[in-house]
C-alpha positions as CSV (number, residue, x, y, z in Angstrom):
1,M,-0.2,0.3,0.0
2,Q,3.0,2.2,0.9
3,R,4.6,1.4,-2.4
4,R,1.8,2.3,-4.4
5,H,1.0,5.6,-2.7
6,F,4.4,6.3,-3.5
7,L,4.3,5.5,-6.9
8,Q,1.2,7.5,-7.3
9,C,3.1,11.0,-5.7
10,L,6.1,10.4,-8.3
11,P,4.2,12.1,-10.8
12,A,3.5,15.3,-8.9
13,A,6.5,15.3,-7.4
14,S,8.5,15.0,-10.3
15,L,5.5,18.0,-12.0
16,A,6.7,20.5,-9.0
17,L,10.4,19.7,-9.5
18,N,10.3,20.7,-12.9
19,T,8.4,23.6,-12.3
20,G,10.7,24.7,-10.1
21,L,13.4,24.1,-12.3
22,E,11.8,25.8,-15.4
23,E,11.2,28.7,-13.0
24,A,14.8,28.9,-12.1
25,F,16.0,28.5,-15.5
26,A,14.0,31.4,-16.8
27,Q,14.8,34.1,-14.2
28,D,18.7,32.9,-15.0
29,A,17.9,33.7,-18.3
30,W,16.4,37.2,-18.0
31,P,16.6,39.0,-19.9
32,Q,15.9,37.7,-23.2
33,K,14.7,40.7,-24.7
34,A,14.6,44.3,-23.9
35,V,13.2,45.8,-20.6
36,K,11.7,48.9,-20.5
37,L,12.4,51.3,-17.5
38,V,9.5,53.5,-17.2
39,V,10.5,57.5,-15.6
40,P,7.3,58.6,-14.3
41,Y,8.5,62.3,-15.0
42,S,9.4,64.0,-17.7
43,A,13.2,64.2,-19.0
44,G,15.9,66.0,-17.4
45,G,15.0,66.0,-13.3
46,S,17.0,63.8,-11.2
47,A,14.7,60.8,-11.4
48,D,15.8,60.6,-15.1
49,T,19.2,61.1,-14.2
50,L,19.4,58.3,-11.9
51,G,17.3,56.2,-14.2
52,R,19.5,56.6,-17.1
53,M,22.5,56.0,-15.2
54,A,20.9,52.5,-13.9
55,S,19.8,51.5,-17.4
56,L,23.2,52.1,-19.0
57,G,25.1,49.9,-16.4
58,L,22.3,47.2,-16.2
59,A,22.1,46.9,-19.9
60,D,26.0,46.9,-20.1
61,A,25.4,43.9,-16.9
62,F,22.6,41.3,-18.8
63,K,23.5,42.2,-22.5
64,Q,20.3,43.9,-23.2
65,P,19.1,47.0,-24.2
66,F,17.1,48.8,-20.7
67,V,14.6,51.8,-22.8
68,I,13.8,54.6,-20.9
69,D,10.4,55.5,-21.3
70,N,9.5,58.9,-19.9
71,K,5.4,58.6,-18.4
72,G,5.1,61.9,-16.5
73,G,2.0,62.9,-14.9
74,A,0.1,63.1,-11.6
75,G,3.1,63.7,-9.2
76,G,4.8,60.2,-11.1
77,I,0.9,58.3,-10.6
78,I,0.8,57.5,-14.5
79,G,3.9,55.5,-15.1
80,S,3.8,54.2,-12.0
81,E,0.4,52.6,-12.5
82,F,1.2,51.6,-16.0
83,V,4.2,49.4,-14.5
84,K,1.7,48.2,-11.8
85,N,-0.6,46.6,-14.1
86,T,1.9,44.7,-16.2
87,A,3.2,41.0,-15.5
88,P,6.0,40.5,-12.7
89,D,8.4,38.9,-15.3
90,G,10.8,41.8,-14.6
91,Y,10.7,43.5,-18.3
92,N,8.3,46.6,-17.3
93,L,10.3,48.1,-13.8
94,V,9.6,51.7,-12.4
95,V,12.0,54.6,-11.0
96,S,10.2,54.7,-7.8
97,G,10.7,57.1,-4.9
98,I,9.1,59.0,-2.2
99,G,7.1,61.5,-4.5
100,S,5.7,58.9,-6.7
101,H,5.3,56.1,-4.2
102,V,4.9,57.8,-0.9
103,I,3.6,61.2,-1.4
104,A,1.6,60.9,-4.1
105,P,-0.3,58.2,-3.4
106,V,-2.0,60.0,-0.2
107,D,-4.0,62.4,-2.9
108,N,-4.7,59.2,-5.0
109,P,-5.9,56.3,-2.8
110,N,-7.7,54.4,-5.7
111,A,-4.5,54.2,-8.2
112,F,-2.2,51.8,-5.9
113,D,-0.9,50.4,-2.6
114,P,2.6,51.6,-2.7
115,I,3.7,48.7,-0.8
116,K,1.2,46.1,-2.0
117,D,1.4,46.4,-5.8
118,F,5.2,46.5,-6.1
119,S,8.5,44.5,-6.0
120,H,10.4,47.0,-3.9
121,I,14.1,46.0,-5.8
122,A,17.0,48.6,-5.2
123,V,17.4,52.1,-4.0
124,L,19.0,54.4,-6.7
125,G,19.7,57.4,-4.4
126,G,18.9,60.9,-4.7
127,P,19.7,64.4,-3.3
128,P,19.1,65.9,0.2
129,L,16.7,69.1,0.5
130,A,18.2,72.4,1.2
131,L,17.1,75.3,3.1
132,A,18.6,77.9,0.4
133,I,17.8,81.7,0.4
134,N,18.7,84.6,-2.4
135,A,22.0,86.0,-1.4
136,N,20.6,89.4,-0.7
137,V,18.6,88.1,2.4
138,P,20.4,89.6,5.8
139,V,21.0,86.1,7.3
140,N,24.1,84.1,7.8
141,D,22.8,81.0,9.7
142,L,19.8,79.3,10.4
143,N,19.4,80.4,13.9
144,G,19.4,84.1,12.1
145,F,16.8,82.9,9.8
146,I,13.8,81.5,12.2
147,E,14.6,85.0,14.1
148,Y,14.4,87.0,10.7
149,C,11.1,85.4,10.2
150,K,9.9,86.1,13.6
151,K,10.4,90.1,13.0
152,L,8.9,90.1,9.7
153,P,5.4,91.4,9.5
154,G,3.0,88.3,8.4
155,G,5.9,86.1,8.0
156,L,8.5,85.4,5.4
157,S,7.3,83.7,2.3
158,W,9.1,80.8,1.0
159,A,9.0,78.2,-1.9
160,S,8.5,75.0,-2.6
161,P,8.3,72.9,-6.0
162,G,4.4,72.6,-5.6
163,K,2.1,71.5,-2.5
164,G,2.6,67.8,-1.8
165,T,6.5,67.7,-3.0
166,H,9.0,66.3,-0.5
167,G,10.6,69.9,-0.5
168,Y,6.9,71.5,0.8
169,L,6.7,68.6,3.7
170,I,10.0,69.6,4.9
171,G,9.4,73.1,4.8
172,K,5.9,72.5,6.5
173,L,7.6,70.6,8.9
174,F,10.5,73.0,9.8
175,Q,7.7,75.5,10.3
176,S,6.0,73.6,12.7
177,I,9.2,72.3,14.6
178,T,10.7,76.0,14.7
179,K,6.9,77.7,15.3
180,S,8.7,79.9,12.5
181,P,5.9,82.8,10.9
182,M,5.8,81.3,7.2
183,V,3.7,81.9,4.1
184,H,4.4,78.9,1.8
185,V,4.4,79.8,-1.8
186,G,3.4,76.8,-4.4
187,Y,5.0,76.6,-7.5
188,K,4.4,74.4,-10.8
189,G,7.7,72.4,-10.4
190,A,11.3,73.1,-8.7
191,S,12.5,75.1,-12.2
192,P,10.1,78.1,-11.9
193,A,10.5,78.2,-8.0
194,M,14.2,78.6,-8.5
195,A,13.9,81.3,-11.1
196,D,12.3,83.5,-8.6
197,L,14.2,82.3,-5.8
198,V,17.3,83.4,-7.9
199,A,15.8,87.1,-9.4
200,G,14.6,87.6,-5.4
201,Q,10.9,87.5,-6.1
202,I,10.6,85.2,-3.2
203,P,13.3,84.8,-0.2
204,A,13.2,81.3,0.6
205,S,12.8,78.0,-0.6
206,F,13.1,74.2,0.5
207,T,14.5,72.8,-2.3
208,T,16.7,69.6,-3.5
209,L,20.5,70.7,-3.6
210,T,21.0,69.4,-6.9
211,T,18.7,72.2,-8.0
212,A,20.3,74.5,-5.8
213,S,23.8,74.1,-6.3
214,P,24.8,75.6,-9.7
215,H,23.2,79.0,-7.8
216,I,25.1,78.4,-4.3
217,L,28.3,78.1,-6.0
218,G,27.4,81.0,-8.4
219,G,27.0,83.1,-5.1
220,R,23.2,84.4,-5.9
221,L,21.8,81.9,-3.1
222,R,22.8,80.9,0.3
223,A,22.0,77.6,1.7
224,L,21.6,77.6,5.3
225,A,21.1,73.6,5.8
226,V,20.9,70.1,4.3
227,S,18.5,67.4,5.1
228,S,21.5,64.4,4.5
229,S,22.4,62.5,7.4
230,K,26.1,63.8,7.2
231,R,27.6,67.3,5.1
232,M,28.0,67.0,1.8
233,K,31.5,66.6,0.3
234,E,30.9,69.8,-2.3
235,F,29.2,71.9,0.3
236,P,31.8,71.0,3.5
237,N,30.7,74.4,5.2
238,V,26.9,74.0,5.2
239,P,25.1,72.2,8.4
240,T,23.1,69.3,8.2
241,F,19.8,70.2,9.9
242,A,20.7,67.3,12.1
243,E,23.7,69.4,13.5
244,L,21.9,72.1,14.5
245,G,19.4,70.1,16.5
246,F,16.4,69.0,13.8
247,K,16.9,66.0,13.7
248,Q,13.6,65.2,12.6
249,L,14.4,66.7,9.4
250,T,16.8,64.4,8.1
251,S,15.9,63.0,5.0
252,V,16.6,62.5,1.0
253,T,14.7,62.7,-1.9
254,W,15.2,59.4,-2.8
255,F,14.6,57.3,-6.1
256,S,14.4,53.6,-6.7
257,L,13.8,50.8,-9.2
258,S,10.7,48.8,-8.2
259,G,8.6,46.1,-10.4
260,P,5.1,44.7,-10.2
261,A,4.3,42.9,-7.3
262,G,4.8,38.9,-7.7
263,M,8.6,39.4,-9.0
264,S,10.5,36.4,-8.3
265,P,12.9,37.4,-5.1
266,A,15.7,35.3,-6.9
267,L,15.4,37.9,-9.8
268,M,15.2,40.6,-7.3
269,N,18.4,40.1,-5.9
270,R,19.9,39.9,-9.0
271,I,19.0,42.7,-10.2
272,N,19.5,44.9,-6.8
273,A,23.2,43.2,-6.5
274,E,23.9,45.0,-9.8
275,V,22.2,48.0,-8.9
276,R,24.5,48.5,-6.2
277,R,27.6,47.8,-7.9
278,I,26.9,50.3,-10.5
279,M,25.8,53.1,-8.3
280,H,29.3,52.6,-6.2
281,T,31.5,52.2,-9.2
282,A,33.9,55.3,-9.8
283,S,32.2,56.7,-12.7
284,V,29.2,56.8,-11.1
285,Q,30.0,58.2,-7.9
286,E,31.9,61.1,-9.5
287,Q,28.7,62.0,-11.4
288,L,26.2,61.5,-7.9
289,A,28.8,64.0,-6.2
290,K,28.9,66.5,-9.4
291,D,24.8,66.4,-9.1
292,S,24.6,67.0,-5.1
293,M,23.1,63.0,-4.6
294,E,24.3,60.2,-2.5
295,T,22.9,56.4,-2.9
296,F,22.9,53.6,-0.2
297,D,24.5,49.9,-0.3
298,W,21.1,48.1,0.7
299,D,20.0,44.6,0.1
300,V,16.3,44.3,-1.0
301,T,15.5,43.3,2.5
302,K,16.9,46.7,4.0
303,F,15.4,48.7,1.3
304,N,12.0,47.5,1.7
305,Q,12.4,48.1,5.5
306,F,13.3,51.3,4.7
307,F,10.5,51.6,1.7
308,V,7.7,50.9,4.7
309,S,9.2,53.3,7.1
310,E,9.0,56.3,4.7
311,V,5.7,55.3,4.2
312,K,5.0,55.4,7.8
313,R,6.8,58.5,8.5
314,W,5.4,60.8,5.4
315,S,1.8,59.7,4.6
316,P,0.4,61.2,8.3
317,L,2.0,64.1,7.4
318,A,1.0,64.4,3.8
319,A,-2.4,63.6,4.8
320,G,-2.7,66.1,7.7
321,L,-1.8,68.9,5.2
322,K,-4.1,68.1,2.6
323,G,-6.3,71.1,3.7
324,E,-3.8,73.3,4.3
325,D,-2.1,75.8,1.2
């Protein structure tokens, strides 16, 4: 009886073994055709820059094209939702990040669940935020800025790339922590906000260091603090918010690589290992430094832990600010 049961089980066991081997072979053979890498923003920004860095390195490593497809709109929701609805076979990936997968879903909760609807593969990196002021503002440090805000009738106006952006959240958090009287002015993107800041139409902005750095180096702006965990090599004289007593403002406008939910863990680990290698090559590190960006050497597990912690950290703040300016 036992022998008959064993023989009856053989076909099923063989099928399971074969299926497992076929799946393993398929993942090892990936990619056998071009991979689409969706950037859910227009060309030219930090997401696009990092996506192209990764795509070039991945194409070289896997000997297949990694084709950039810019699908902008709705704060990154449109391009991200496109990838969410594709097969989890590794041929459609998205440049995810704090904007598109942590902040934007608060205003678009029906689009996707940022944790459950994606396979989060690897962090690419990104720039810290800076509190930058026009060079003509009579302030030299952060404490002086706070005092200056309190002396102005009606408070000081400050710019962000728009409501709901990372710069907006950091600015609002700064305003709340310091109890500084400040008036937010939202722009339709970082470029118009920076243009008005440089021209002196608005005195201050919370913006990425990447956007502000050319103007800081040119003397048109002053950076009072950055949100990175340590001072940036290119700006050794600019302190971090944490150094100045505001650890809550430590944060990076990070971008990452994700795919649709259900991707093979083995495939995710393969891609993660290559991304980490690429982002730490000398040429990429040099370019990151020029763009005032940093990256992190995290495996899939650590990156997913970070991703969940960022959703828990920023989503409640974004939801609480829905009705504000």
